[in-house]
C-alpha positions as CSV (number, residue, x, y, z in Angstrom):
1,M,22.7,-44.1,-8.6
2,L,22.7,-42.6,-12.0
3,M,18.9,-42.8,-12.1
4,F,18.7,-41.0,-8.7
5,I,21.0,-38.2,-9.9
6,L,18.9,-37.8,-13.1
7,A,15.7,-37.7,-11.0
8,L,17.2,-35.1,-8.7
9,L,18.2,-32.9,-11.6
10,V,14.7,-33.1,-13.0
11,L,13.3,-32.2,-9.6
12,C,15.6,-29.3,-9.2
13,G,14.8,-28.2,-12.7
14,N,11.1,-28.1,-11.9
15,V,11.7,-26.1,-8.8
16,I,13.6,-23.5,-10.8
17,A,11.0,-23.6,-13.6
18,F,8.1,-23.0,-11.2
19,R,9.8,-20.2,-9.2
20,P,7.1,-17.5,-8.8
21,Q,7.6,-14.4,-10.9
22,P,6.9,-10.8,-9.7
23,C,3.4,-9.7,-10.5
24,C,1.2,-6.6,-10.5
25,L,-2.1,-5.6,-8.8
26,P,-4.9,-4.7,-11.3
27,N,-4.9,-1.2,-12.8
28,Q,-8.0,-0.4,-10.7
29,H,-8.5,-1.8,-7.2
30,Q,-9.5,-0.8,-3.7
31,Y,-8.8,-2.0,-0.2
32,Y,-8.9,-1.0,3.5
33,V,-5.6,0.0,5.0
34,Q,-4.4,-0.1,8.6
35,R,-1.2,1.8,8.9
36,I,1.3,2.1,11.7
37,A,4.3,4.4,11.4
38,G,7.0,5.2,13.9
39,N,10.7,5.5,14.6
40,A,12.8,2.3,14.4
41,N,15.2,3.5,17.0
42,A,13.5,6.1,19.2
43,T,15.9,8.0,21.4
44,N,14.1,11.1,22.4
45,W,12.0,9.7,25.2
46,T,11.4,13.2,26.7
47,N,9.2,13.9,23.6
48,P,6.3,11.4,23.6
49,A,5.3,12.5,20.1
50,A,8.7,11.3,18.8
51,V,8.3,7.7,20.1
52,I,4.6,6.9,20.0
53,P,3.7,5.3,16.7
54,Q,1.1,7.1,14.5
55,E,-1.9,4.9,13.5
56,E,-4.5,5.5,10.9
57,E,-7.1,3.6,8.9
58,F,-8.6,4.5,5.6
59,W,-10.1,3.2,2.3
60,E,-7.8,3.6,-0.7
61,Y,-9.0,3.6,-4.3
62,Y,-6.3,3.2,-7.0
63,D,-6.9,3.9,-10.7
64,S,-3.8,3.9,-12.9
65,D,-6.0,3.8,-16.0
66,N,-6.9,7.5,-15.3
67,N,-3.8,8.3,-13.2
68,R,-5.7,9.2,-10.0
69,E,-6.3,7.9,-6.5
70,A,-8.6,8.6,-3.6
71,V,-8.5,8.1,0.1
72,V,-11.4,8.2,2.5
73,K,-10.9,8.3,6.2
74,T,-12.8,9.2,9.4
75,I,-11.1,11.6,11.8
76,H,-12.0,13.3,15.1
77,D,-11.9,17.1,15.5
78,Q,-10.7,18.8,18.7
79,N,-14.2,18.4,20.2
80,G,-14.3,14.7,19.5
81,R,-16.8,14.9,16.7
82,L,-16.4,12.5,13.8
83,H,-15.7,13.8,10.3
84,T,-15.4,11.8,7.0
85,V,-12.7,13.3,4.8
86,R,-12.1,12.4,1.2
87,S,-8.8,13.2,-0.6
88,V,-8.5,12.8,-4.3
89,N,-5.3,13.3,-6.3
90,F,-5.5,13.9,-10.1
91,Y,-1.9,13.4,-11.3
92,N,-2.5,14.4,-14.9
93,E,-3.4,17.9,-13.6
94,F,-1.2,17.7,-10.5
95,I,-4.1,18.8,-8.4
96,S,-5.2,17.4,-5.0
97,Y,-8.7,17.9,-3.5
98,T,-9.6,17.5,0.1
99,V,-13.3,17.4,1.0
100,N,-14.7,17.3,4.5
101,M,-17.9,15.4,3.7
102,T,-19.3,16.2,7.1
103,T,-19.1,20.0,6.8
104,G,-19.0,20.2,3.0
105,I,-15.8,22.3,3.0
106,C,-13.5,21.6,0.1
107,T,-10.0,22.9,-0.8
108,K,-7.5,22.1,-3.5
109,T,-3.8,22.3,-3.6
110,R,-1.2,21.8,-6.4
111,L,0.8,18.6,-6.2
112,R,4.5,18.7,-6.7
113,D,5.6,18.4,-10.3
114,G,6.6,14.9,-11.0
115,S,4.2,13.5,-8.4
116,G,2.5,10.3,-9.4
117,L,1.0,7.0,-8.4
118,I,3.2,4.5,-6.5
119,S,3.8,1.4,-8.6
120,V,1.7,-1.6,-7.6
121,C,4.0,-4.0,-9.4
122,I,6.6,-6.1,-7.6
123,P,9.9,-5.0,-9.3
124,D,11.5,-7.5,-11.7
125,N,14.6,-7.4,-9.6
126,A,12.8,-8.2,-6.3
127,T,14.1,-11.0,-4.2
128,L,11.8,-13.9,-3.3
129,V,12.2,-14.3,0.5
130,E,9.9,-17.2,1.1
131,S,6.8,-19.0,0.0
132,T,4.4,-20.2,2.7
133,D,0.8,-21.0,3.5
134,V,-1.0,-18.7,6.0
135,G,-4.3,-19.4,7.8
136,S,-5.5,-22.5,9.5
137,P,-5.0,-26.1,8.5
138,T,-8.5,-26.2,7.0
139,N,-8.6,-22.7,5.4
140,S,-5.2,-21.4,4.2
141,M,-3.8,-19.6,1.2
142,A,-0.4,-19.7,-0.5
143,T,1.7,-16.5,-0.2
144,H,5.0,-15.2,-1.5
145,T,7.1,-12.7,0.4
146,W,9.2,-10.4,-1.7
147,A,11.9,-7.8,-0.8
148,W,13.1,-4.9,-2.9
149,T,14.4,-1.3,-2.8
150,D,12.3,1.7,-3.7
151,G,14.4,4.9,-3.7
152,I,15.7,5.2,-0.2
153,A,13.3,2.6,1.3
154,S,13.8,-1.1,1.9
155,V,10.5,-2.8,1.3
156,R,9.1,-6.2,2.1
157,G,5.6,-7.3,0.9
158,I,3.4,-10.3,1.3
159,F,1.2,-11.3,-1.7
160,T,-1.1,-14.2,-2.4
161,A,0.3,-16.7,-4.9
162,K,-3.0,-17.1,-6.7
163,D,-3.9,-13.5,-7.8
164,C,-1.2,-11.2,-6.5
165,M,-3.5,-9.8,-3.8
166,I,-1.4,-7.7,-1.3
167,L,-1.8,-8.7,2.3
168,M,0.9,-6.6,4.1
169,D,4.0,-4.5,3.4
170,G,6.7,-2.8,5.4
171,W,8.8,0.2,4.5
172,Y,12.1,1.0,6.2
173,F,13.9,4.2,5.5
174,N,15.9,7.1,7.0
175,T,14.8,10.7,7.3
176,G,17.9,12.6,8.4
177,K,19.3,10.7,11.3
178,I,16.1,8.9,12.2
179,A,15.2,5.5,10.9
180,R,11.5,5.2,10.1
181,V,9.2,2.1,9.7
182,V,5.8,2.1,8.1
183,T,3.7,-1.0,8.1
184,N,0.5,-1.4,6.1
185,I,-2.1,-4.2,6.6
186,Y,-4.6,-4.6,3.7
187,T,-8.0,-6.1,4.0
188,N,-11.3,-6.0,2.1
189,Y,-9.4,-6.1,-1.2
190,H,-11.4,-5.8,-4.3
191,P,-10.1,-5.8,-7.9
192,G,-11.7,-2.9,-9.7
193,I,-13.5,0.1,-8.1
194,V,-17.0,-0.6,-6.9
195,D,-18.2,3.0,-6.9
196,Q,-16.4,5.4,-9.3
197,S,-18.2,8.3,-7.8
198,V,-15.4,8.5,-5.1
199,F,-13.6,10.6,-7.7
200,N,-16.6,12.8,-8.5
201,L,-16.3,16.3,-6.9
202,A,-19.3,17.9,-8.7
203,G,-21.2,20.2,-6.4
204,Y,-18.3,21.2,-4.3
205,N,-16.7,24.7,-4.3
206,C,-13.0,24.1,-3.9
207,P,-10.8,27.2,-3.8
208,M,-7.1,26.9,-4.2
209,S,-5.4,26.9,-0.8
């Protein structure tokens, strides 16, 4: 009996010792994002815009080494034509550029003082919700689900156990009396930025708007 209790204590000690710790994504990385945003408790059913979720997809390039980020997305204009739009934020200068790469039109705006990159680290005080394998029996990966608070938002994110690659996160917060939910699915993740020219705006005339 004593040996069983000692063995159980050793086992429990190993479980605690190997509890996964919060981690960070690389200072530079990129991924493709599919985002769905909507009201958690839609009540104004007479206004379709208030209850239909907004969906968007885009490439995001994150560079905390140089305090900047870029987003590239494809949109339709009112005539149904496709446009590729690139937005680049330079947080050291608090300037944001938006370039319609289809028409060549570029504008810039001043970011709000204090604006900056969102942290890509799981907070140290985050709660580990669960650890599980996802995928198929023959091709799976170990993941950790974490929960934390970011300002007014409650956040839950799923990350791979091996290299802290983000797979999905959800943000729940209130705007006035409306509860909002934003869900992001991340694919085509790549540590580092393959093409740094995404931040290059040379050749564009960008007046302040």
